[in-house]
Every structure is written in structure tokens, then in C-alpha cells.
N, C-alpha and C positions, 0 to 999 in steps of 0.2 A: 694581707686580706686572698689575693686567689687562692694559695696553697691554704689559708684555713679554711677557707670554703668549699675545699675539694676534698680535706681531709676530715671533717667533722661528722659528715652521714655516715661514715664506717665508725667513727669512734662510736656514735650513738648505736649506731645497730648493733657491735660489740657490747654496747651497755646493755640493751634490753636483752640480749641471748644471755645474761648472769641473773636475771628476774624472775623467778617465778609467778604465774599470771600473763607474762608479758612473751618468755621463751617460747612457751608451746605453739604459739601463733606464725615461728618463724621456722619455717624450714633452713636444717643444717646446714646443708650446701647454697642458701641465697646468697647472693653477693648485694652491692648496691644498686641501684639503678644507674647505671654511667651517664645514659643521657638527660637524667632528672636533675645527677650531680654539675655537670656541665651548666645546665638553665641556672642552677641554685648561683655557682660561681659567676656567670654572666650577667644576675642581677645583682648581686655584692658589690662588683665591680662597674653596675653600671654600663656593662659591655665597652670595659677598656676608655669611656669616655668621660673628661674631665669635665664636664659642664656642672655638675653638682660643685667642684671644690672651687672654678669659677665664680660660679654666681656667689657663693660663701665668701668670696672674697673681694665681690664689688658689694656685697652689701655692707663689708665693712668697710667701706671706704678707699680700696686699693685699688690699682691703678694695674692692670693686665696687658702687659703689650708679650705678644707671641715673636719668637726669633733666638735667633742664637746671637749671644753676646760675646764678647772680650773686651779685658781691661786693654787700654792705651797708656791710663796713666790714673795721677793721683785721683779718685773719684771719680773719673770717667771711665765709660763701657759706650761701646758699639754697637749698637743691636742691628744685625741683618733681616730685615726684613722683607719677603716679597722679593730678594733681590737689591732692596734700597735701604742705605745704610743709614742709621741714625743714631747721633751722639743725645747719650742721657747722663745727665751731672748729677750728683748721687750729693745731696746740701750736707747729710751729717755721716754715712756710712754706707759703705756696700757689702753685702753678705753672701758668701758663697755656697751653696745650698743644691748641690748640681749632683748628689747623688753618687752612685757607683756603679762599675761595670765588672760583669763577671771575670773571673781571671780564666784565660784557658791557658792549658800545658803546651805550649808550643814544643817542647823539647818531646814530645809525643810524634813520632816520624807518621807523617801522611795526615797527622790533624786536620790540617784545611782541606783535605781533599776527600773527608766524608762529611754528613750532614749532620754534627752530633748536635744536642738540644742544650741548650744555654736553660738555666732555671726559669726564664718567662716562658721560653716555645714549652718546656714541660707544663707548666701552671697555668698555659692559655690552649694547650691541648686539644682537641675536639674526638682524639680519636684515640682508640687504647691499643698499644704496640703490642704484640706476642711475645716479646723479650727484650728486656733493658737492661743493658749495658752500664748501670751506674760510677762513675769514675769520682771518689771522693764520700768519705764517710761522717762527714760533719753535721750539722743540722739540716742543711737542703736536702744531701743525700739521704737520709734516713728517713726526713720526710716525703720524698719523692718513692723509696723503697716502699714506707706504707702506704701511700695514697694508691700506688699502682698494684702492689698487690692486693690491695680490698676489692679494684678494677678486675682483675686475675689476670693480672700479666706475670710473667714469669720476669724475676729480677734477681741478676748478678750484681752484686757491690764490689767494686775494686780500692783496697781502704790501704793508703799510707801506712797507717799507723796500726799498731798492735791490739787497738780496741777501736770501737766503733767510739763518736763522742768524746775524741779524745782530750779535747781542753775540759772536761767535766767529770764528776767522780768515777774511776774506775767504774766502780758498781754499778752506776746510771747505765753507761756504755754497756755493760755485761748485759743487763736487762732488758735495753732496747735490741739488742745481738741476737737475745734467744729468743724475745719474743717477734723479731722478724724471721729468725730460724723456723718456728713454728708457721708461718706462713708461706714457707719454704724458698726464701731467699736464701743463696748461695752465698758466701761468702769469701773472699782471698784477701786477707789481713797480712798486714806488712808487706805489702806488694805494688807494684807500680803496672801503668802501661807502657810499654818500649814502643810501640807500633799499631797506625790501626787503618784499616785498607777494606775498601766496598768490595763485596764477592759479583759473581757474575749474574747471582739472583736477585742483587738488590740488598742483598743481608751487609750486616757490619761484622766484622772481626777484628779482637784487637789480640795480642800477642805481650804477654806477662813478662816479668824482668827472669822469672824461672824457666820462660819456654814454652808455658801452658796459652793455647791459643783457645779464646770463648767468641763465640759469635751469637748475633743476636740482631733483633730487628734496628734499634738504635743507641746511640751513646749519650747519655745526656753526661754533662760537665757540669760535677759542685766541687769545685777546688777551690772554692774564696772570691772574694770580692776584693777590686782596689778604688779607691776614689777615683772619680770621673771629672777631672781637671787639666786634663790636657786639651789644647785651644782655647783654655779662656783668656788667654794674655797674662799668665802669672811672672811671665818671663821677662814682661814691661816692665814691671815694678821691681825686678831682682829675685823672685821666688822661683822657687824650683816645683815646689807643691803646696799647700793648705794646711797641713798637716800640724805646723809650729806653732799651734795658740797658745794665749792663756788661760788661768782660771775662770775671766769673763770672754773667752773664747774668741781673741781679739789677736790678729796677726801679732807675733811677738816682734818678730823682725821690720816690723815697718812702722814708721813714723807714724805722729800723730791720730793713732787711734782710731784709724778709720776702715781696714778692712778686717771683715770676722768671719769664720765659716764654721758651719755646723752640721750635724747629722754626718754622713758617711764621708763627706767632703772633708775633715778634718779624721776621720780613721779613730777617733776616742773609743766612739763605743756606736758602733756601726750599726745601728736598731731603731726601728722605726720610731717606737714610743722614747731613746733618748734622744733622738733626733729633735721630737718636740721638747724635751724637757732644757735642751740648748735652745733652743730656739727661742725659748720665753728668758732663759738666761741673757742670750745675747741682746736682745728686746730691751731688757730691764738696762744693760749697761750702758746701750746706746742712748736710747730716754736721757737717763741720768747723765752721760757724759755732756749730751747739748744742751745740759741744764746747767752745766760748769760742776761738777758733783766729782770728785777724783774717785776712782775708783782703778785705778792704774794697781793696787796689790787689796785685792778684796780679800776679805776674810772667810777663811773656811764656811760651809753653808750660809753664808749671806746671800742676799738676792742677787749679788754678780758675780756666783762662784759655782761652775757647774764641778761641785765636789761628786756629787753622786755619782758620777759616770766613773770616777777612780775607783769608788770604796762599795759601791750597792746598784750594780748594775744587773739588772734581773730580765727572766727569759725562760718564756714556755718554748718548748720542742713540741711541736705536736703530732708525736710519734703515739703509740700504743703500745707499752704506755707512756703517757706525757711523762718530758722532763721538764720540771721546774727550777729552778735555780735564783740565786741574788747573790751577791758577794764575792767572797773569797773562796775557792775550793782549800781543802787541808793543804795539799803540797805549797798552791799557792801564799797562803798564808803562811807557812814556815818559812818559805823562801823570803817572807818580808821581816824578818827576825820575830814574829811575833812566838809566845807560847802556845799552840794550836792543840785544841783536844777536839777527837773528834765525839759524838754521840748522839749514835743510830737504836732507832728501831724498826719493827715492821707497823704494818697497820694492823694491830689485831687490839681489837674493838670492837664495842657497839655500834659506834658512828658508822664505820668501816663495813661490817658485815654488812649492814640494811640495805646497802648500796649493790652488793652483790650474792646473797645467800649464803655469805661465809666465804665464799670464794673469791675475794677482794686479796688483790695482791699487790701490793704498795711497802715504800721503802724510806723511810727518814732522813736527815743528817742535816745535823747542827757543826757548824766549826765554831769553837767558843773560845776567845782569848781568854785563857786560865788566869791571867793576870790582871787583868780588867773587869772579870766574871761578865763579860759582854759578847753578845753575838757578832760574829765577823761573816757570816757565811751560811748556806743554809740549799739542800736540795730533798724535793721531793720527786719520787719516782711511781707512777702510776695513773690507775683512768682518771681523767678529769680533776687532777688536783693541782691546776695551775691557780685557782681560784684561792687557792690556801698559802699562795707564796708572800701575798701583801703585808702579813702581819710580821713575817719574816723582815721584809725589806722595812718598814717603821721600825721595828724593832733594831735595827741596823743602824739607820738613818738620826732615828733618836737616841742612842747611844744606850738604850734602855738596859739597866743591870736585870741581871736575870733573877734576883733575888725578888725585885719588884713584878718581872713577867711572871711568879708566882701568884698574882694576884690577878691577871684576867685570864678568866674562867671561860672554857669553851663549852657553845650551849651542845645537850646533849638530847640526841644523839645524831652527831656530824663528825666528818671528818677532820674537821676541826679539832678536835679531841686529840689528835697527834701531836699538838704542843704541850699537851698534858703529860703526854707519855715521854718525849724529849725531855723534858721538864726535872718528872721523877726520874729518869735514866740521868741527870747531871748530878742531882739531890743523892744518888747512891754510887755517883763515882766521887763524890766531894767526901765523904765519909772516912 
């Protein structure tokens, strides 16, 4: 939420600059009000206070105990609360939902001697550095670059991959990089930082693998995340991680089905909404098992199987343009042995034009299983395309044949017309 809160004002301002009647009131060189953006973030995050969520839990008759917990035996945890240890015995199950920590590339010489930023530092910042050297070009790195270039910072991005957003369709990464380049973001692709150090004037320098030296104000690290499961006592029950779970999110190698791991802790689909989804599945399985129901091998798509986090993971990257994805990329589908076909289209229709005075720059792609005539993946690139995504998510989860989707008519004039454009392309390809 904090990152999305600081990204949305710039997106809204850019959208207004494309609309006649609004753009005339906005000076071309006007940036967002950064102080107001930070105030908005603090409001959205309740100033980093969890009181709202604690009260929500209490209303649902949950007991909230603060402290650091560690497993010591089956269904037994020890909580350290203000220096006092308290043992808690679970009646039915223990659920590990400890989140994740940023991966810090310790192979960079000197990295621990400089004041680098973690993603949390970036989203919690109350000042705008003059120059950011972002290490990493995935979702977090690209969103950081979008936000701080909007705030007026100079941004340099170091990418280990040959294109940004390397896990997504190449066209999506290309369009995001080109948009950031237009904001004067500088890229070093297929590169890495070998060494980092602090200059005498307080600035930070980074030496790249080919010898170039880049100097800036701070170095945000955006090189991925790892499950936060160290120090929670997994070794006491013979585990080294919480990633080995079955479809009900129950630990596969623990007897009697009492230990579960959800969200970032199991690393299946480390996204907020997928963690919520897994929480619902795990809760249903725990309740069922407590009632004596056999859910040892739940059927796919049943109430006890987290099937969606294997075939229909959705995500919206809040760059400008947005990148909204669900399911498999073309490369992933082919790797799985699916006879996959790409169906792509620009946003060239009235529902897009009305949003941007004939200047809407968007691109959409479906990945179709040509043997089953079903959608297995989708990518949308364009301003504010996130809300287009769920229709494709439903089509994938529901395994809806494309011949049936022809009857799902998009309203005019809306950007949802892109679904009709893609269907038309698919029909042309089948002739």
C-alpha cells in the first residue's frame, strides 16, 4: 500500500495532461506536490500504526499477543513478551505467516559500509534524494524509479538482466523502460555492481562490472525478497524452511497436519493478495480437519487447494504505463509443454481514445492454449489498466473456452473493448 499511495498522484497527473480541458490548467513542468504525496501515504498507512488491523482482529474475536515467537515442539510456541517467556499450545494448528525480508547482495564489496535503502526505506522516505542509484530492475526497482523520477530525482538503474521486468513479457519491459527513459532515467542493462563506497562529501559511488563508476545520493536495493523464517524454531521440528507445503498449505514433511505456512513465508506466490487467498484456503483446511474431514489430497479448485497460486497469479505493476499480468507468459506456457499462441493488440479503439485524446498508448497480449482453446495468460500495458485484469483472471480460473468468451460483450466506450480486439485477432488467426 505505501508504494501504491506514493505512485498514484503522479499517474493521475499524467493522465490529466492527456485530456483536453484539464491539461490546459497544468503547467507542463509542474511536478507533484511531494509533501502532500507523503501526507497521503501516511494517511493510507495509518502512519505505520497497526491499530486498525488489531481492532479488526479483536472484533472477529481473535486474541492478539505481541512478541517474538519460536516453535519448540509440536503445536507449542514460546512467545517472548517484554522479556518474559510465555508458552502457547495450539489446539488444532500453527500457521506461519511471517512475511519476507529484502535480499541484500552481500557479494557487493562495501555494501555493509554504506547507508543503502531497503524497499521499506524508499516507501517511508520523507525527503527526495537528488540522485538514486537503484540496484535491481524488477517490480520494486521500476516502481521506485517511477515514483522518484516523478518527484524530481535523477535516477540510474542497474539491471542484471538485458531488459527490465525480466519475469514478464519482453514487450512489457521494453515499454516501461522506454517510458522511464523519457523521464531521463539512465539504464545499465546486463550489468552488476561490484563495489560501493561512501565519498568524502557523503555521496555514494558504485563501480559496475565493466568498470564504470556511478555516483549518487543513495543506493536503493531492489534485488528480491526471501521468506522471513529464520529464528522461529523450524529446526526444532526438523525443518530448514517453510516452503515445502502441499495444496492445502500444510507442511508436507510434518506429521499429523498441524503446521501451515502462507504468504511470503512459503514463497509460492509472494504477493499480498495471494497471501490473503492462501489464508482462506489454509483456514478452510484447518477447520475441516478439526471436524474430521479428510483433506489429505484435495482436488484442484476445491475449497482446500490453493490452485490459483500455480496457474493464475495476478499482479499489477504501478509504473507509468502500468503492467497488469495474470497466469503464464508465452515462454512459461511453452516450457510447460502447452501449445501456446500469442494474441496481441494495441489499444486502438474508441474506449481508449476517449481516455487520452487519441493518444492512449497501450498494448495487450493473451497467451492461448491452442489445443484447448482457452486462455492461460494475459498481459496489459497502459495507463490505469489494472482494473482490466480480473476478466482474464476469471477466464483462466473458470477455464472458459474462447468461443464462449465471444458472448461476453464489453461496454462502449471503455477500455474493456480490448477484450473484443483480442478475440477478433484470435478468430483471424484460426482461419
